[in-house]
C-alpha positions in Angstrom: 104.1 85.4 84.8 104.3 89.2 85.1 106.3 91.1 82.3 109.0 93.4 83.7 108.3 97.1 83.3 110.6 98.7 80.8 111.8 102.2 81.2 110.2 104.7 78.7 111.0 108.3 77.7 109.4 110.8 79.9 108.5 113.1 76.7 109.4 113.8 73.2 112.1 116.4 74.1 113.9 113.8 76.1 113.7 111.3 73.2 114.9 113.8 70.6 117.8 115.0 72.8 118.8 111.2 73.3 118.9 110.9 69.4 120.9 114.1 69.1 123.5 112.7 71.4 123.8 109.4 69.4 123.8 111.2 65.9 126.3 113.8 66.9 128.8 111.8 69.0 131.8 113.2 70.9 134.0 113.9 67.9 131.4 116.0 66.0 131.4 118.7 68.7 134.9 119.5 67.5 134.7 118.7 63.8 131.2 120.3 63.0 132.3 124.0 63.4 135.4 123.5 61.3 133.4 121.8 58.6 130.8 124.4 58.7 133.3 127.1 58.2 135.2 125.4 55.5 132.2 123.9 53.6 129.1 126.0 54.1 127.0 123.8 51.8 127.9 120.9 54.1 125.3 122.1 56.5 122.5 121.6 53.9 123.7 118.0 53.2 124.1 117.2 56.8 120.7 118.5 57.9 119.0 116.7 54.9 120.6 113.4 55.5 120.0 113.7 59.4 116.3 114.5 58.9 115.6 112.2 56.0 117.5 109.1 57.0 119.1 109.0 60.6 116.2 110.4 62.7 113.5 108.2 61.1 115.5 105.1 61.5 116.3 105.9 65.1 112.8 106.8 65.7 111.7 103.5 64.2 114.1 101.6 66.4 113.1 103.3 69.5 109.4 103.1 69.0 109.6 99.3 68.0 111.8 98.4 70.8 109.7 100.2 73.3 106.5 98.7 71.8 107.8 95.1 71.4 109.9 95.1 74.6 112.9 93.7 72.6 116.3 94.9 72.1 117.6 96.4 68.9 118.2 93.0 67.3 114.8 91.5 68.1 112.6 94.5 67.1 113.4 93.9 63.3 112.1 90.3 63.5 108.7 91.8 62.6 110.0 92.6 59.1 112.2 89.7 57.9 113.9 91.9 55.2 115.2 94.3 57.9 116.4 91.5 60.2 120.1 92.4 59.4 119.6 96.0 60.3 119.6 95.1 64.0 122.9 93.2 63.7 124.4 96.0 61.6 123.6 98.6 64.3 124.9 96.4 67.1 128.3 95.8 65.1 128.5 99.6 64.3 128.0 100.6 68.1 130.4 97.8 69.1 133.1 99.2 66.7 132.4 102.7 68.0 132.9 101.4 71.6 136.2 99.8 70.7 137.5 103.1 69.1 136.3 105.2 72.1 137.9 102.6 74.6 141.2 102.9 72.7 141.1 106.7 72.9 140.3 106.5 76.7 143.2 104.0 77.2 145.7 106.4 75.5 144.5 109.1 78.0 144.8 106.7 80.8 148.4 105.8 79.8 149.3 109.5 79.5 147.8 110.2 82.9 149.5 107.3 84.6 153.0 108.3 83.1 152.4 111.9 84.0 153.1 111.2 87.7 156.5 109.5 87.0 159.6 111.4 87.6 161.2 112.0 85.1 158.6 112.0 82.6 158.7 108.9 80.3 158.9 111.2 77.2 161.4 113.7 78.8 164.4 112.1 77.1 165.6 109.5 74.4 167.1 107.1 76.9 164.0 104.9 76.8 164.1 101.5 75.0 161.5 102.6 72.7 163.3 105.6 71.4 165.3 105.2 68.3 168.3 106.9 66.6 165.9 109.5 65.2 164.7 110.6 68.7 165.4 114.1 69.9 164.3 116.2 72.9 162.6 119.3 71.9 164.1 122.3 73.8 164.0 126.1 73.3 167.2 126.4 71.2 167.1 123.0 69.5 167.5 123.3 65.7 167.0 120.2 63.5 169.5 119.7 60.7 166.6 118.8 58.4 165.0 122.3 58.9 168.3 124.0 58.0 168.4 122.1 54.6 164.7 122.9 54.1 165.4 126.6 54.6 168.4 126.5 52.2 166.1 124.8 49.6 163.4 127.3 50.1 165.6 130.3 49.9 167.5 129.3 46.8 164.8 127.3 44.9 164.0 130.1 42.6 167.4 131.9 42.6 169.8 132.2 39.7 172.7 130.9 41.6 174.6 128.5 39.2 177.5 127.5 41.3 178.0 126.6 44.8 177.3 123.6 47.1 174.5 121.4 45.6 171.7 120.7 48.1 168.9 118.3 47.3 165.7 117.1 48.8 165.2 114.1 46.6 163.0 115.9 44.0 165.1 118.9 43.1 168.6 120.3 43.5 169.6 123.9 44.1 172.9 125.6 44.5 173.7 127.3 47.7 176.6 129.9 47.8 179.5 128.3 49.5 179.9 130.8 52.3 176.1 130.5 53.1 176.3 126.8 53.3 179.4 126.9 55.5 177.7 129.3 58.0 174.5 127.3 58.1 176.0 123.8 58.1 178.3 125.1 61.0 175.2 125.6 63.2 174.9 123.2 66.1 172.0 121.1 64.9 170.5 117.7 65.8 170.0 114.9 63.3 166.6 113.8 64.8 163.3 113.6 63.0 161.1 112.4 65.8 160.6 114.1 69.1 160.6 112.0 72.3 157.0 112.6 73.0 156.0 111.5 69.6 158.1 108.3 69.9 156.5 107.6 73.3 153.0 107.6 71.8 153.9 105.8 68.5 
């Protein structure tokens, strides 16, 4: 019986680029520059770990699987102590596939609802929207933001009389005329936009 010819890498560059795609992943493209700007020493730790651990293990797996003609589970049967490594790698990639599929499904739901008129997240009349739902518009003011502004403005002031306003942690006194002016503003008692409620 003739053995099936298994595909092989054409050259070392192709193999290393395949490793780079698996190591980096799709999220690292966005996270890496931010981490690099915030934590410059992160680059040293990242490169050290990638060169000393990740690439050698991937190279070992690739070489053994091409040599033995087995998958990533069967290649570690040559060393019984490493037998669980193939299962662990399969489990890890399966979890990654589930996460990636979930992210893609959210995009698909968004795209499918994009063509509905009106948009599903355009108002709060849907069954999934609760009492805290509001529709963000240009001149919409949230009541919670007014109280936050009053707390910030008078937190360090020396006003000792007026209307007490609290955020649960501390209480400040706001002059009565300021409180009456701000509380008279037409505001909405919402805490969650219709868009956020839709994707919740």
